[in-house]
VEXTI-850234 format. One record per atom (N, C-alpha, C): z, y, x; residue in three letters; atom name. Coordinates in steps of 0.001 Angstrom, whole numbers, plus 500000, padded with zeros to 6 digits. Layout:
REM VEXTI-850234
Z; Y; X; type; atom
Z; Y; X; ALA; CA $
...
***
This chain:
REM VEXTI-850234
Z; Y; X; type; atom
505213; 499461; 477637; UNK; N $
504774; 499127; 478904; UNK; CA $
506052; 498288; 479400; UNK; C $
506018; 496920; 479901; UNK; N $
506909; 496048; 480446; UNK; CA $
507150; 496293; 482127; UNK; C $
507954; 496802; 482530; UNK; N $
508155; 497289; 483900; UNK; CA $
508227; 495773; 484795; UNK; C $
508829; 494850; 484351; UNK; N $
508847; 493616; 485013; UNK; CA $
507489; 492759; 485222; UNK; C $
506646; 492897; 484143; UNK; N $
505448; 492247; 484067; UNK; CA $
504318; 493055; 484783; UNK; C $
504505; 494058; 484964; UNK; N $
503564; 495173; 485664; UNK; CA $
503773; 495198; 487042; UNK; C $
504793; 494754; 487566; UNK; N $
505245; 494716; 489052; UNK; CA $
505696; 496362; 489302; UNK; C $
505985; 496838; 488581; UNK; N $
506657; 498350; 488799; UNK; CA $
507938; 498563; 489103; UNK; C $
508847; 497161; 488973; UNK; N $
510017; 497157; 489325; UNK; CA $
510255; 497204; 490627; UNK; C $
509247; 496319; 491396; UNK; N $
509158; 496296; 492853; UNK; CA $
508460; 497539; 493456; UNK; C $
508032; 498447; 492602; UNK; N $
507457; 499762; 493126; UNK; CA $
508943; 500254; 493687; UNK; C $
509560; 500449; 492880; UNK; N $
510845; 501176; 492987; UNK; CA $
511639; 500773; 494120; UNK; C $
511728; 499339; 494396; UNK; N $
511971; 498854; 495810; UNK; CA $
511831; 499209; 496855; UNK; C $
510193; 498912; 496651; UNK; N $
509376; 499815; 497890; UNK; CA $
509501; 501148; 498227; UNK; C $
509442; 502144; 497207; UNK; N $
509907; 503267; 497655; UNK; CA $
511312; 503357; 498273; UNK; C $
512182; 502766; 497816; UNK; N $
513676; 502796; 498389; UNK; CA $
513439; 502308; 499530; UNK; C $
513011; 501196; 499744; UNK; N $
512854; 500724; 501406; UNK; CA $
512197; 501582; 502358; UNK; C $
511031; 502324; 501926; UNK; N $
510652; 503214; 502886; UNK; CA $
511623; 504366; 503255; UNK; C $
512344; 504579; 502107; UNK; N $
513392; 505787; 502425; UNK; CA $
514265; 505304; 503778; UNK; C $
514877; 504243; 503251; UNK; N $
515919; 503411; 504148; UNK; CA $
515544; 503031; 505320; UNK; C $
514662; 502488; 505390; UNK; N $
514030; 502314; 506670; UNK; CA $
513931; 503437; 507791; UNK; C $
513737; 504696; 507130; UNK; N $
513678; 505889; 507693; UNK; CA $
514750; 506825; 508018; UNK; C $
515786; 506156; 507341; UNK; N $
517182; 506720; 507375; UNK; CA $
517221; 507919; 506684; UNK; C $
516879; 507973; 505845; UNK; N $
516982; 509427; 504996; UNK; CA $
517531; 509232; 503757; UNK; C $
518356; 510318; 503418; UNK; N $
518829; 510667; 502032; UNK; CA $
517898; 510736; 501099; UNK; C $
517992; 510625; 499809; UNK; N $
517330; 510945; 498739; UNK; CA $
516994; 512475; 498743; UNK; C $
517941; 513327; 498950; UNK; N $
517481; 514815; 499190; UNK; CA $
516570; 515166; 500418; UNK; C $
516973; 514570; 501385; UNK; N $
515849; 514994; 502700; UNK; CA $
514600; 514703; 502101; UNK; C $
514477; 513548; 501704; UNK; N $
512946; 512784; 501372; UNK; CA $
512179; 513667; 499992; UNK; C $
513272; 514021; 498954; UNK; N $
512816; 514820; 498156; UNK; CA $
512073; 516389; 498821; UNK; C $
512849; 516789; 499928; UNK; N $
512440; 517893; 500373; UNK; CA $
511045; 517774; 501195; UNK; C $
510946; 516531; 501849; UNK; N $
509588; 516420; 502502; UNK; CA $
508322; 516161; 501285; UNK; C $
508954; 515347; 500173; UNK; N $
507916; 515157; 499273; UNK; CA $
507535; 516518; 498263; UNK; C $
508279; 517237; 498391; UNK; N $
508614; 518479; 497206; UNK; CA $
509058; 518320; 495997; UNK; C $
509925; 517280; 496072; UNK; N $
510585; 517161; 494699; UNK; CA $
511939; 517283; 494967; UNK; C $
512953; 517135; 494045; UNK; N $
514301; 516809; 494156; UNK; CA $
514841; 515730; 494578; UNK; C $
516021; 515685; 495111; UNK; N $
516507; 514471; 495450; UNK; CA $
516886; 513602; 494096; UNK; C $
517188; 514095; 492927; UNK; N $
517184; 512963; 491817; UNK; CA $
516090; 512819; 491425; UNK; C $
515040; 513454; 491392; UNK; N $
513675; 512814; 491286; UNK; CA $
513352; 511773; 492115; UNK; C $
513721; 511783; 493444; UNK; N $
513591; 510376; 494492; UNK; CA $
514425; 509259; 493621; UNK; C $
515573; 509484; 493281; UNK; N $
516457; 508550; 492732; UNK; CA $
515904; 508129; 491465; UNK; C $
515092; 508881; 490670; UNK; N $
514592; 508470; 489329; UNK; CA $
513375; 507501; 489906; UNK; C $
512496; 507737; 490736; UNK; N $
511579; 506827; 491091; UNK; CA $
512321; 505598; 491625; UNK; C $
513083; 505624; 492670; UNK; N $
513617; 504221; 493062; UNK; CA $
514056; 503352; 491850; UNK; C $
514482; 504112; 490958; UNK; N $
515164; 503305; 490031; UNK; CA $
514422; 503057; 488671; UNK; C $
513186; 503734; 488804; UNK; N $
511949; 503913; 487721; UNK; CA $
512612; 504102; 486246; UNK; C $
513428; 505116; 486535; UNK; N $
513753; 505876; 485268; UNK; CA $
512658; 506716; 485045; UNK; C $
511835; 507114; 486180; UNK; N $
510759; 507769; 486097; UNK; CA $
509592; 507146; 487149; UNK; C $
508493; 507341; 486617; UNK; N $
507526; 506705; 487462; UNK; CA $
506535; 508121; 488094; UNK; C $
506559; 507855; 489571; UNK; N $
506046; 508999; 490454; UNK; CA $
504802; 509323; 489821; UNK; C $
504160; 510423; 489703; UNK; N $
502820; 510841; 489437; UNK; CA $
501756; 510673; 490727; UNK; C $
500587; 510612; 490419; UNK; N $
499584; 510790; 491427; UNK; CA $
500071; 511495; 492752; UNK; C $
500442; 512728; 492603; UNK; N $
500355; 513703; 493644; UNK; CA $
501973; 513165; 494501; UNK; C $
503049; 512627; 493847; UNK; N $
503856; 512334; 494676; UNK; CA $
503517; 510933; 495389; UNK; C $
502955; 510220; 494708; UNK; N $
502662; 509016; 495294; UNK; CA $
501599; 509229; 496359; UNK; C $
500818; 509982; 496418; UNK; N $
500089; 510400; 497452; UNK; CA $
500791; 510871; 498678; UNK; C $
501839; 511897; 498421; UNK; N $
503029; 512323; 499500; UNK; CA $
503649; 511272; 499995; UNK; C $
503996; 510212; 499420; UNK; N $
504647; 509052; 499995; UNK; CA $
503678; 508309; 500818; UNK; C $
502571; 508205; 500539; UNK; N $
501549; 507378; 501336; UNK; CA $
501240; 508180; 502495; UNK; C $
501276; 509472; 502116; UNK; N $
500812; 510287; 503769; UNK; CA $
502062; 510437; 504685; UNK; C $
503412; 510803; 504093; UNK; N $
504340; 510886; 504912; UNK; CA $
504766; 509576; 505712; UNK; C $
504832; 508519; 504815; UNK; N $
504981; 507131; 505450; UNK; CA $
504204; 506700; 506086; UNK; C $
502727; 507040; 506020; UNK; N $
501698; 506189; 506348; UNK; CA $
501716; 504834; 506113; UNK; C $
501641; 504435; 504656; UNK; N $
501418; 503199; 504341; UNK; CA $
500289; 503173; 503423; UNK; C $
499661; 501815; 503332; UNK; N $
498778; 501597; 502502; UNK; CA $
498932; 501582; 500695; UNK; C $
498277; 502121; 500031; UNK; N $
498267; 502361; 498807; UNK; CA $
498424; 500879; 498104; UNK; C $
497694; 499920; 498627; UNK; N $
497632; 498591; 498004; UNK; CA $
498906; 497914; 498185; UNK; C $
499211; 497854; 499339; UNK; N $
500709; 497489; 499730; UNK; CA $
501774; 498305; 498888; UNK; C $
501636; 499577; 498621; UNK; N $
502773; 500472; 497895; UNK; CA $
502818; 499978; 496444; UNK; C $
501435; 499522; 495965; UNK; N $
501491; 499358; 494515; UNK; CA $
501682; 497800; 494311; UNK; C $
501438; 496844; 495350; UNK; N $
501462; 495668; 494892; UNK; CA $
502427; 495065; 495685; UNK; C $
502704; 495312; 496861; UNK; N $
503627; 494611; 497764; UNK; CA $
503190; 493709; 498763; UNK; C $
501462; 493616; 498868; UNK; N $
500581; 492604; 499344; UNK; CA $
499749; 493513; 500253; UNK; C $
499764; 492826; 501524; UNK; N $
499102; 493449; 502583; UNK; CA $
497442; 492807; 502552; UNK; C $
496424; 493546; 502812; UNK; N $
495051; 493284; 502120; UNK; CA $
494852; 492487; 503634; UNK; C $
494014; 491466; 503324; UNK; N $
493876; 490523; 504813; UNK; CA $
492142; 491097; 505265; UNK; C $
492274; 491218; 506437; UNK; N $
491406; 492159; 507151; UNK; CA $
490357; 490726; 507899; UNK; C $
489435; 490366; 507880; UNK; N $
488587; 489589; 508279; UNK; CA $
487532; 490114; 509103; UNK; C $
487447; 489904; 510399; UNK; N $
486447; 490120; 511298; UNK; CA $
485234; 489220; 511636; UNK; C $
484255; 489307; 511530; UNK; N $
483291; 488579; 511754; UNK; CA $
482341; 488955; 513107; UNK; C $
481891; 488065; 513925; UNK; N $
481080; 488829; 514863; UNK; CA $
479611; 487543; 514870; UNK; C $
478549; 488329; 514965; UNK; N $
477481; 488012; 514670; UNK; CA $
476374; 488304; 515611; UNK; C $
475379; 487407; 516404; UNK; N $
474349; 487937; 517357; UNK; CA $
473017; 488056; 516304; UNK; C $
472532; 489369; 516347; UNK; N $
471166; 489624; 515791; UNK; CA $
469976; 488751; 516722; UNK; C $
468918; 488954; 516487; UNK; N $
467665; 488177; 516946; UNK; CA $
467322; 488619; 518323; UNK; C $
467608; 490149; 518635; UNK; N $
467668; 490784; 520048; UNK; CA $
468718; 490409; 520979; UNK; C $
469848; 489882; 520479; UNK; N $
470972; 489347; 521275; UNK; CA $
472087; 490545; 521230; UNK; C $
472135; 491299; 520276; UNK; N $
473073; 492420; 520291; UNK; CA $
473990; 491560; 519008; UNK; C $
475412; 492290; 519771; UNK; N $
476668; 491621; 518644; UNK; CA $
476729; 492708; 517373; UNK; C $
476979; 492014; 516436; UNK; N $
477427; 492894; 515175; UNK; CA $
478487; 492332; 514794; UNK; C $
479249; 493633; 514529; UNK; N $
480759; 493231; 513883; UNK; CA $
480614; 493759; 512678; UNK; C $
481141; 493036; 511788; UNK; N $
481434; 493020; 510258; UNK; CA $
483152; 493056; 510228; UNK; C $
483692; 493841; 509332; UNK; N $
485034; 493651; 509118; UNK; CA $
484871; 493713; 507232; UNK; C $
485689; 492622; 506767; UNK; N $
485735; 492853; 505202; UNK; CA $
487034; 492638; 505002; UNK; C $
487672; 493672; 503917; UNK; N $
488737; 493539; 503355; UNK; CA $
488999; 493072; 502163; UNK; C $
490422; 492255; 501882; UNK; N $
490824; 492102; 500512; UNK; CA $
490615; 490490; 500085; UNK; C $
490730; 490207; 499097; UNK; N $
491182; 488793; 498671; UNK; CA $
490189; 488405; 498024; UNK; C $
488948; 488550; 498036; UNK; N $
487628; 488227; 497516; UNK; CA $
487058; 487110; 497912; UNK; C $
487358; 485804; 496798; UNK; N $
486882; 484337; 497135; UNK; CA $
485571; 484327; 497736; UNK; C $
484593; 485144; 496982; UNK; N $
483264; 484857; 497490; UNK; CA $
483094; 485314; 498967; UNK; C $
483719; 486407; 499298; UNK; N $
483831; 486984; 500753; UNK; CA $
483931; 485790; 501621; UNK; C $
484876; 485583; 501228; UNK; N $
485727; 484062; 502298; UNK; CA $
484777; 482809; 502159; UNK; C $
484163; 482574; 501210; UNK; N $
483368; 481622; 501067; UNK; CA $
482194; 481765; 502012; UNK; C $
481722; 483013; 502033; UNK; N $
480247; 483365; 502683; UNK; CA $
480806; 483153; 504343; UNK; C $
482169; 484049; 504543; UNK; N $
482372; 483931; 505898; UNK; CA $
482645; 482447; 506433; UNK; C $
483194; 481475; 505784; UNK; N $
483309; 480256; 506236; UNK; CA $
481948; 479640; 506564; UNK; C $
480670; 480016; 505528; UNK; N $
479354; 479426; 505681; UNK; CA $
478893; 480110; 507208; UNK; C $
478940; 481238; 507357; UNK; N $
478725; 482039; 508872; UNK; CA $
479369; 481208; 509773; UNK; C $
480585; 481066; 509566; UNK; N $
481329; 480693; 511107; UNK; CA $
480789; 479457; 511265; UNK; C $
***
């Protein structure tokens, strides 16, 4: 597995960013996540890739989106308001980067 081409190198950077933005040491974060401080260091430098449960703990503790944590991108949310035949407003929210959804939304607008 090539860490550079898989974007995992940036995962370690994002994990470190979360910790630093919250003024935490690796040891303190490790306690919150249920792992050692050296494990946190290994995740940040990608000497070890965190498993599902550790990633879930990061997501819950820092309240961040899994898509952002894994890719570094924020999902676009598009809201559309439509009025049905009875005059009721209908609200729809689409998430993601799907070009077909964006094309359909542009046709509705």
